[in-house]
N, C-alpha and C positions, 0 to 999 in steps of 0.2 A: 151415406157412406159417399167417399169423392175419392179418386185414386185415379192413375194413370194407366194408359193401356196404349204401348207404343208400336207403329209400323214402321217398315223401313223408309217411307214416303214422307210421315209427317206424324204429328202427337194429335190422340184425341183425347179430350176430358171429358168424363161422364159424371153427373150429379145427378143422384136419383135413389134416395133415402129406401125407397120399396125394393130396388132389385136385391137378388142375395144368390149364394152361390147355387140353387137352383135353378136359378133361370139362366143358363151360361150363355154366353154368347161368343162370337169370334170376329173378328175384325180383319180387313185385307184380305180376305180371302178368297181371292179372284180365279173360277175356274178358267182354263185354256184349252182351247183343243185346237191342235195342229193337224197336218198332212194326214199322220200315221193314226191317227183315231183314237189314240188312248188320252182319256184325261187326264188335266195335269191342275194342280193348284198352285196360288202364289202364296205367300207368306205371311206373315204375322198373327195368326190363329191362336193368339192367348184366348186361356179360359176366364172368365169374367172372378179374379181370385185380388183379396186385397193383398197388394203387392206391399202394403206398409207390413203386414203381419209376418210376409216372408222375409223382408229384412232387417226386420227388427227382431234378431235373435241374439241370445247372450253368446253365442257361438262364432261370430262374423269375424272376418278376415281369415285367419288361418283354422278353418273348419274343425272342430271338435279338441281343439288343444289351447291351451294357455301358455302359448309361447311369449316371454317376456320381449323377447326380440322382434317388432313388428317389420312385416313386407314394406321396404320404401318403393315408393312406383316415381319414374319418373315423370315431371310436369307435362312431356308430350302425350305420354301414355293416360294419364288421368284428362289432359283436355282430350283426347281421342275418345275414350269411353265417354266423357260426360256428352258429348257429340251426340255419339249414338243413342245414349239415354235419351237425349231431349227429340230424337229422332231425324236429324241433321246428317246425312251421311256424305261425308269429305269425297270428292271427285277423283280424288288419287290418295292412295294410302298413306301412313305415316309414317318413315322410317328414320328417322333422326336420332339415330345410335350412334355413339362414337366408332372409331376403329378396332377398338380393344372388344366391345361388343361383338360386333360382327364377325371379327376373327374367331371369336368363343365358337359363334353359332354354325360356321363355317366348318369348323373343327369336329364341333359334334357331327355334323350331317356326315362328314366323312366316315363315321361311325354309326350311321344309321340301322346299319342291317346286327348290329348288337343286341342280345336281350337286355340288357344292362342298361340301354338307353334311357335318359333320365327325361321324360317330355315336360314337366315340370320346370325345371331349369332352362329345357330349350324356348319353353313358352316367355321364361323371362329375357332372356338372351335377344328374341325376338320382337320384343315388344307387343307379346298379347299376340302375336300371327303365326303363331306355330302350325296350325293347317294350313294355312297358304303356302309358307317357306318348305313344310315338309313335302307339299304335294307337287309344288314346281319343280322341286330338286329329283323326286322319286319319279316325274313324267319326264324329266330329262335325263336321266341314268338309265332308265329301262327304255331309252330309243322310243318313247312314245309319241313328242310332237312331232319327229321325223314322219315317224311310220304313219300317222294320220293326218299327216301334214295342216298340223293344228297351230293356229295362229298365238304368241306367247302372249300379246297384249288382251285376245278375249279369253284364252285361257284364267290368265291371272283376274281377270274381270270375274267370271264365272268362277271362281273359288274364292275370289272376296265375299260373294252374294253369300256362298252356302258358309262359310266360315261365320259372318254375320247375322245369318238367318239361327244359328244357336242363339240361347239365350245364357247370356252370362252372368244374371244373377241364380242360374242353377246351379246348386255347388257341384253336382256329378253330372248330368247331362248337358254339357256343352261344348265347346270348340275344344277344348283340352282334352276331353275322352275321343272325340271324334279324331283328332292328333294320336293320341293313345293307340287306338283301335289300329287306323292305318299304318304308325310304324310296327304293329303285331302281323296286320295283315301282308307286310312287306316279309318279315322273316319268314313267314308260312309261304308263302310264295318261292321262299328260294332253298324251299324243302327238297332234296335232292329226289325223291320219290316220286316229287310231283312238277319242280322246274321243268326239267325236261321235255314233260309233253306240252306247257303250256304256252299260248299263242301271244301275239301282243293284246290282242283283243279282251282275252282272257284276264291279263294282268292289265290292264285300263280298267276292263269292268270289277274287278276285285279292288283295286285301289278307289275309286270314286264310290262304290257303293259303301267302303268302310268308311270314307270322309263325310256321306250323306246319310248315315246309316240312321241318325236320329235328329237330323237336321229340326229344327222348329219345336223341338220335345219341350211340352207347357210345365215340366216339372211335375208331374202330375200322373197316376199311372190309368189303365184303359177302365179298372173298377171304379175311379173315381170319376173319368169321363160319363161311364154311361149310370151311375147312380145320379148323377148330375143334370140327363139328357142333354149331354152338350152335342151340338147340333153331326159333330164327327162321329160320334156313336151312332147317331142315326144314320148318318151317311152310309156307313162302313157294315151297318146291320151289328154293331158288336162284334166283330169280326176283325182281329188283329187291325183296330183303329188306328193307333199310334202307328204302327209300321206302314200303312197303307199311305198315310197322312205325309210320311217321311220319303216314302216313293214319289207320291203326287208332287209334292214340293220339289224334289228333286228334276223332277220332269220339267217343272215351270221353270226352272232356274234354266235348265239346259237351252229350252226353248226361247228363253228372253236372252239368253246372252248371244245367242247363235252360235256356238261352241262346235255342232256336230253336222250346221246349216249346208256346209259343201259335201260330206257325205251322201252316198246314194239312199232313199227314201226307205228302201229294204233293212238297207244297214241301220239306220237310226231306229229304225220300229223295233227291229230284234235288241238294241243295243238297251231301249227303253222297257223291251219285256224282261230280258236277263235280269236289268238293275231291280226292279221290282220282284224277280224273283229270289234274287240273293237276300234283298232289305228285306221283305217277308219271313225270309228264313230266321230273322233274330228274334221271332216272336217268341218268348218262352213257352207259350200255350203247346207251341209245336215240339218244345224241346224231344220230349219221347218218342213222337214220331222220325225224326230224323235220328235218333240215337239207335231205335230198331233197327231202320232201315242201313246204316254204317254197320251196326254188329253181322246184320245178316251178310252183306257184301265181304266185311273180312274173314266169316265164318265158311263161306263158299268160294270166297278167292275167285271174284268173277268181276271185280274191278278192272275195267280196260278202257285205261286213261287217253288212249286215242281216240277213244269216241266222247264225241263232245256232249252225251248227255252226262256221262259218269265222270266229265271234267269239272260240269257243271255243278254236278251236286258235291264234288270234294270242295269247291270254291264256298258253295252254302256251306259245308262244314266248318273251312278256315274262317270263314267269316264269324258265324256260330262261336270259332274258340277266341277268337280275337275280341268277340266282343265283351265275354266274360273272364280274360284271363288275367285279371289284376291280382287274382288269389296266386295264381304263377310267377308273379315281378319279386325282386328283393323285397322284404319287410319292408323298409323305410318307405319304399313307394306303394306297395301293397297297403300298409296301414292307411296312408292318407286317400287312397282311394275308397276305403273301408270306412273312414271317420265321413269322407263325401257324401256317401251314397246312404249313408244311414242319416244324417243331417237331411238330405231331400227327405227320406220316409218321413222322418219327423218333422219336418214343416207341411209334410200333407196331413201327419195325423192332428198336428194344431188345426188346421183349418177344416179339418172333419170335425174337431171337439168344438171349434168355435160357432159352426153351424148347425150341431146338434146332428150330426151324421153318423153313423157307425164307422167308429175309427179300424182303419183296414188293417190286415194283419201286416207284423213288423212295423207298423208307422205310429205305435205309444212307446214314447220314451218312455215311461212309468215303467214297463214292464217287457218291453224288446232292448234287450242292452245289445251293445255292437257286437261283443264277442258270441254270444247265443246267435244271434243273427248269420253274420258269418262263418261259424261253425257249421248250420244249417248247409248255406247253400255252399260251404264247401263239398259236404259229406254227399246232399242230394241232387245238386247240378252240376259241379267244377267236377270234381273227381271220375264220374263215370263217363261223362266226355274226354277227358282230357286222357283217360287210360285207353282210350278206342282209337284217338288220334295218335298216341304212342304206337299202339299196335301198326296203324295206317303206315307212320316213317319208319316203320322197323326200328325203335328206340332210335331215332336219333340223338345225338349230342344236343340238340335243343331242346327236345322231348325229355329228354332225362333231367335234363336243368330244369324244366320247368315244374315234374312233377317232384323234385327235389324241393323245389322253395313253396311248393303247396305244402309239401310234408311238413317242414318247417314252419310255415306261416300258422297254419291248423294248430300245431302244438304251443303256439304262441297266444293264439285266441286262447286255447283250452288253461293255458298259464293265467289268462286274465280274465275268465269266468268269477263270474260272483261265488263267493264262499258257497252258497249254501246249492249253486249248481255242480260244484266241485264235488262237492262230499255226497250229495243225490245220484253223481255219475261215476263213482268211484275213482275220482281224480280228472274226470273229466272226460275218460277214454271211449266211454259207450258210445256209440252213435244214437242209443236211445234215451239218452239224459234228462232229466227232467227239465231242464232248460225249455221254453216254449219257441226259443229259436229254431230247432230243427223241427218241431212238428209244424211251424208256423211254414217253414221253409218247403214243405210240400205241398203247402196248398201255393204258393206261388206258383206253382206249374199251372195251375189254373186261373191262379187269379191276379196274374200281370207283375209282381215285384220281381224285378233282378238287382240281386244287389250290385 
């Protein structure tokens, strides 16, 4: 078996027929330790996976669809992507777009606070640089560059590092997902019940955590890493394995870029710790922990956003909402995200089948349909969280809009359920319908899959 594993600084070729997925290795994972004392990781941590299997799928291109019109990429975009895949990183970003594209991208940025923002279109208009372009714009409009005296070139370099450390071959956990979560986080930071209490540090932490919350995601979940004896699973003792890695990788990039090197040591240490607390909150295994705490605060009416700890907790809740907000988008975008995340699940299931491992919940394409997966996800994960978020915001316009989309999208997926599932559930409306998606979705709270 011969295949390529890539890291940012070059290309490595392994040819060993005796290796298999149970002997998982990571490359380029250099641990850093700065003056703050928090361990950090560098990137390049792909698990030992046959990428030919991942890339050779009948649903390549527009994931899960059979559109006749293929997406046309410019030569410049193709050239940029091919250099990255060969491990050759250009010294400067490639922005050879005509004025029409740049003008449309600028126009979209003027509406970045709107919930119907189309991140897929924005990514095309920015030549695949949606995350970098979005973050530069938001740091500027929120006054963070001036407030923290950030060097614009250094900020851009850091954001390019973050964007390039997302795996573009992942259908879902890629830089476009990070940009989508960041745009949602920006909307939540503007909620009236929260916005008036936020400090510039809160805003910067929220945006950075959203942008980097899934960095270097390998496209497989925590149980996969555990059962294949992945070194990260051992390193973090099977606890929040991916989230810990996302956080430590982010710290590594912050230190390598020296973006915050001019700030006091105590401040940078606080920023690193708070980023960790935010990113670790996105672990689906902790969903009930955060939801129970939020319900208690709202019931007791004891949230004091003047207090830094309560404010940080609501930033954690906001990031959790942003991370799973896809079902609350308009149907056209929500459906694309659903198809992408299920494609990523199915790829993991194909790997598990290939190497004779037990197929994880939601990862069997023959048994787990996209509608059943999404209905279960909405019922057990999304609805409970967003209803409490709506209570916190006082049923703001945005919250009501999101819940309306959620209800509509759930009805759409029910109408697309396989016939036997609809008949067994009285038309698909019962939360305990016989489709395996809802049953499996309850398992994902403890087994690590998040659509």
